[in-house]
mmCIF file of the C-alpha atoms, coordinates in Angstrom:
data_MODEL
# 
_entry.id   MODEL 
# 
loop_
_atom_site.group_PDB 
_atom_site.id 
_atom_site.type_symbol 
_atom_site.label_atom_id 
_atom_site.label_alt_id 
_atom_site.label_comp_id 
_atom_site.label_asym_id 
_atom_site.label_entity_id 
_atom_site.label_seq_id 
_atom_site.pdbx_PDB_ins_code 
_atom_site.Cartn_x 
_atom_site.Cartn_y 
_atom_site.Cartn_z 
_atom_site.occupancy 
_atom_site.B_iso_or_equiv 
_atom_site.pdbx_formal_charge 
_atom_site.auth_seq_id 
_atom_site.auth_comp_id 
_atom_site.auth_asym_id 
_atom_site.auth_atom_id 
_atom_site.pdbx_PDB_model_num 
ATOM 1  C CA . MET A 1 1  ? 15.984 32.373  -42.101 1.00 0.00 ? 1  MET A CA 1 
ATOM 2  C CA . TYR A 1 2  ? 14.978 30.908  -38.702 1.00 0.00 ? 2  TYR A CA 1 
ATOM 3  C CA . MET A 1 3  ? 11.449 30.803  -39.580 1.00 0.00 ? 3  MET A CA 1 
ATOM 4  C CA . THR A 1 4  ? 12.217 29.168  -43.040 1.00 0.00 ? 4  THR A CA 1 
ATOM 5  C CA . THR A 1 5  ? 14.139 26.336  -41.192 1.00 0.00 ? 5  THR A CA 1 
ATOM 6  C CA . ILE A 1 6  ? 11.086 25.696  -39.063 1.00 0.00 ? 6  ILE A CA 1 
ATOM 7  C CA . LEU A 1 7  ? 8.759  25.729  -41.844 1.00 0.00 ? 7  LEU A CA 1 
ATOM 8  C CA . PHE A 1 8  ? 10.921 23.347  -43.725 1.00 0.00 ? 8  PHE A CA 1 
ATOM 9  C CA . PHE A 1 9  ? 11.389 20.932  -40.669 1.00 0.00 ? 9  PHE A CA 1 
ATOM 10 C CA . HIS A 1 10 ? 7.458  21.192  -40.232 1.00 0.00 ? 10 HIS A CA 1 
ATOM 11 C CA . ILE A 1 11 ? 6.690  20.087  -43.885 1.00 0.00 ? 11 ILE A CA 1 
ATOM 12 C CA . CYS A 1 12 ? 9.197  17.324  -43.908 1.00 0.00 ? 12 CYS A CA 1 
ATOM 13 C CA . VAL A 1 13 ? 7.989  15.876  -40.690 1.00 0.00 ? 13 VAL A CA 1 
ATOM 14 C CA . ALA A 1 14 ? 4.457  16.074  -41.810 1.00 0.00 ? 14 ALA A CA 1 
ATOM 15 C CA . LEU A 1 15 ? 5.122  14.411  -44.980 1.00 0.00 ? 15 LEU A CA 1 
ATOM 16 C CA . ALA A 1 16 ? 7.008  11.789  -43.155 1.00 0.00 ? 16 ALA A CA 1 
ATOM 17 C CA . GLY A 1 17 ? 4.163  11.358  -40.842 1.00 0.00 ? 17 GLY A CA 1 
ATOM 18 C CA . ILE A 1 18 ? 1.718  10.514  -43.906 1.00 0.00 ? 18 ILE A CA 1 
ATOM 19 C CA . VAL A 1 19 ? 4.297  8.359   -45.377 1.00 0.00 ? 19 VAL A CA 1 
ATOM 20 C CA . MET A 1 20 ? 4.545  6.512   -41.891 1.00 0.00 ? 20 MET A CA 1 
ATOM 21 C CA . SER A 1 21 ? 0.870  6.497   -41.561 1.00 0.00 ? 21 SER A CA 1 
ATOM 22 C CA . GLY A 1 22 ? 0.416  4.740   -44.946 1.00 0.00 ? 22 GLY A CA 1 
ATOM 23 C CA . LEU A 1 23 ? 3.315  2.221   -44.262 1.00 0.00 ? 23 LEU A CA 1 
ATOM 24 C CA . ALA A 1 24 ? 1.677  1.330   -40.789 1.00 0.00 ? 24 ALA A CA 1 
ATOM 25 C CA . LEU A 1 25 ? -1.461 0.982   -42.673 1.00 0.00 ? 25 LEU A CA 1 
ATOM 26 C CA . LEU A 1 26 ? 0.030  -1.570  -45.011 1.00 0.00 ? 26 LEU A CA 1 
ATOM 27 C CA . ARG A 1 27 ? 2.086  -3.391  -42.538 1.00 0.00 ? 27 ARG A CA 1 
ATOM 28 C CA . PRO A 1 28 ? 1.324  -2.674  -38.914 1.00 0.00 ? 28 PRO A CA 1 
ATOM 29 C CA . SER A 1 29 ? 4.095  -2.628  -36.275 1.00 0.00 ? 29 SER A CA 1 
ATOM 30 C CA . ALA A 1 30 ? 4.319  -1.121  -32.953 1.00 0.00 ? 30 ALA A CA 1 
ATOM 31 C CA . ARG A 1 31 ? 7.476  0.488   -33.811 1.00 0.00 ? 31 ARG A CA 1 
ATOM 32 C CA . LEU A 1 32 ? 5.973  2.110   -36.915 1.00 0.00 ? 32 LEU A CA 1 
ATOM 33 C CA . LEU A 1 33 ? 3.093  3.309   -35.038 1.00 0.00 ? 33 LEU A CA 1 
ATOM 34 C CA . ARG A 1 34 ? 5.308  4.826   -32.290 1.00 0.00 ? 34 ARG A CA 1 
ATOM 35 C CA . PHE A 1 35 ? 7.266  6.727   -35.127 1.00 0.00 ? 35 PHE A CA 1 
ATOM 36 C CA . SER A 1 36 ? 3.910  7.989   -36.671 1.00 0.00 ? 36 SER A CA 1 
ATOM 37 C CA . TYR A 1 37 ? 2.668  9.232   -33.205 1.00 0.00 ? 37 TYR A CA 1 
ATOM 38 C CA . GLY A 1 38 ? 5.936  11.066  -32.944 1.00 0.00 ? 38 GLY A CA 1 
ATOM 39 C CA . ALA A 1 39 ? 5.904  12.625  -36.329 1.00 0.00 ? 39 ALA A CA 1 
ATOM 40 C CA . VAL A 1 40 ? 2.277  13.973  -35.409 1.00 0.00 ? 40 VAL A CA 1 
ATOM 41 C CA . ALA A 1 41 ? 3.563  15.254  -32.169 1.00 0.00 ? 41 ALA A CA 1 
ATOM 42 C CA . LEU A 1 42 ? 6.317  16.955  -33.955 1.00 0.00 ? 42 LEU A CA 1 
ATOM 43 C CA . THR A 1 43 ? 4.015  18.333  -36.593 1.00 0.00 ? 43 THR A CA 1 
ATOM 44 C CA . PHE A 1 44 ? 1.805  19.824  -34.035 1.00 0.00 ? 44 PHE A CA 1 
ATOM 45 C CA . ALA A 1 45 ? 4.363  21.048  -32.098 1.00 0.00 ? 45 ALA A CA 1 
ATOM 46 C CA . SER A 1 46 ? 6.171  23.103  -34.712 1.00 0.00 ? 46 SER A CA 1 
ATOM 47 C CA . GLY A 1 47 ? 2.884  24.010  -36.318 1.00 0.00 ? 47 GLY A CA 1 
ATOM 48 C CA . THR A 1 48 ? 1.752  25.520  -32.938 1.00 0.00 ? 48 THR A CA 1 
ATOM 49 C CA . TYR A 1 49 ? 4.992  27.393  -32.882 1.00 0.00 ? 49 TYR A CA 1 
ATOM 50 C CA . LEU A 1 50 ? 4.735  28.702  -36.394 1.00 0.00 ? 50 LEU A CA 1 
ATOM 51 C CA . VAL A 1 51 ? 1.129  30.017  -35.695 1.00 0.00 ? 51 VAL A CA 1 
ATOM 52 C CA . ILE A 1 52 ? 2.186  31.649  -32.400 1.00 0.00 ? 52 ILE A CA 1 
ATOM 53 C CA . ALA A 1 53 ? 5.326  33.404  -34.217 1.00 0.00 ? 53 ALA A CA 1 
ATOM 54 C CA . GLY A 1 54 ? 3.413  34.710  -37.004 1.00 0.00 ? 54 GLY A CA 1 
ATOM 55 C CA . PRO A 1 55 ? -0.345 34.235  -36.752 1.00 0.00 ? 55 PRO A CA 1 
ATOM 56 C CA . ALA A 1 56 ? -1.213 36.030  -39.993 1.00 0.00 ? 56 ALA A CA 1 
ATOM 57 C CA . HIS A 1 57 ? -2.910 32.909  -41.383 1.00 0.00 ? 57 HIS A CA 1 
ATOM 58 C CA . LEU A 1 58 ? -4.366 31.590  -38.274 1.00 0.00 ? 58 LEU A CA 1 
ATOM 59 C CA . VAL A 1 59 ? -7.633 30.205  -39.695 1.00 0.00 ? 59 VAL A CA 1 
ATOM 60 C CA . SER A 1 60 ? -6.018 28.566  -42.910 1.00 0.00 ? 60 SER A CA 1 
ATOM 61 C CA . SER A 1 61 ? -3.281 26.843  -40.433 1.00 0.00 ? 61 SER A CA 1 
ATOM 62 C CA . CYS A 1 62 ? -5.645 25.490  -38.317 1.00 0.00 ? 62 CYS A CA 1 
ATOM 63 C CA . ILE A 1 63 ? -7.994 24.088  -41.222 1.00 0.00 ? 63 ILE A CA 1 
ATOM 64 C CA . SER A 1 64 ? -4.737 22.451  -42.532 1.00 0.00 ? 64 SER A CA 1 
ATOM 65 C CA . GLY A 1 65 ? -3.884 21.048  -39.209 1.00 0.00 ? 65 GLY A CA 1 
ATOM 66 C CA . ILE A 1 66 ? -7.407 19.389  -39.018 1.00 0.00 ? 66 ILE A CA 1 
ATOM 67 C CA . ILE A 1 67 ? -7.230 18.004  -42.626 1.00 0.00 ? 67 ILE A CA 1 
ATOM 68 C CA . TYR A 1 68 ? -3.594 16.833  -41.795 1.00 0.00 ? 68 TYR A CA 1 
ATOM 69 C CA . LEU A 1 69 ? -4.750 15.142  -38.575 1.00 0.00 ? 69 LEU A CA 1 
ATOM 70 C CA . GLY A 1 70 ? -7.749 13.438  -40.638 1.00 0.00 ? 70 GLY A CA 1 
ATOM 71 C CA . VAL A 1 71 ? -5.522 12.132  -43.033 1.00 0.00 ? 71 VAL A CA 1 
ATOM 72 C CA . VAL A 1 72 ? -3.039 10.669  -40.626 1.00 0.00 ? 72 VAL A CA 1 
ATOM 73 C CA . SER A 1 73 ? -5.712 9.139   -38.417 1.00 0.00 ? 73 SER A CA 1 
ATOM 74 C CA . ALA A 1 74 ? -7.238 7.551   -41.447 1.00 0.00 ? 74 ALA A CA 1 
ATOM 75 C CA . GLY A 1 75 ? -4.139 5.417   -41.568 1.00 0.00 ? 75 GLY A CA 1 
ATOM 76 C CA . LEU A 1 76 ? -3.153 5.214   -37.789 1.00 0.00 ? 76 LEU A CA 1 
ATOM 77 C CA . VAL A 1 77 ? -6.616 4.056   -36.451 1.00 0.00 ? 77 VAL A CA 1 
ATOM 78 C CA . PRO A 1 78 ? -7.169 1.000   -38.599 1.00 0.00 ? 78 PRO A CA 1 
ATOM 79 C CA . ALA A 1 79 ? -3.417 0.304   -38.318 1.00 0.00 ? 79 ALA A CA 1 
ATOM 80 C CA . ARG A 1 80 ? -3.660 0.057   -34.564 1.00 0.00 ? 80 ARG A CA 1 
ATOM 81 C CA . MET A 1 81 ? -6.743 -2.051  -34.859 1.00 0.00 ? 81 MET A CA 1 
ATOM 82 C CA . ARG A 1 82 ? -5.047 -4.391  -37.314 1.00 0.00 ? 82 ARG A CA 1 
ATOM 83 C CA . LEU A 1 83 ? -2.060 -4.716  -35.156 1.00 0.00 ? 83 LEU A CA 1 
ATOM 84 C CA . ALA A 1 84 ? -4.175 -5.417  -32.063 1.00 0.00 ? 84 ALA A CA 1 
ATOM 85 C CA . ARG A 1 85 ? -5.938 -8.317  -34.064 1.00 0.00 ? 85 ARG A CA 1 
ATOM 86 C CA . GLN A 1 86 ? -2.627 -9.426  -35.040 1.00 0.00 ? 86 GLN A CA 1 
ATOM 87 C CA . ASN A 1 87 ? -1.463 -9.763  -31.437 1.00 0.00 ? 87 ASN A CA 1 
ATOM 88 C CA . GLN A 1 88 ? -4.566 -11.547 -30.169 1.00 0.00 ? 88 GLN A CA 1 
ATOM 89 C CA . LEU A 1 89 ? -3.910 -14.526 -32.552 1.00 0.00 ? 89 LEU A CA 1 
# 
């Protein structure tokens, strides 16, 4: 039961991170970027816990984590650059 709750939290935070990353790309703001960074950190913290607690699918978990980081980074890096450009003007 406890692992199911952690897994549900992990999935919800990961999806929220992807959505916030997309929103930050469309409308960059410092606040949205901070929330996105927090979602990424929580996703990796809960993912690390899930891997340590039940390492049966370690390789697939690591590959999924790398893909998640790539998708979120693809939104956060350009959003950060756009925000920096906006602040320079």
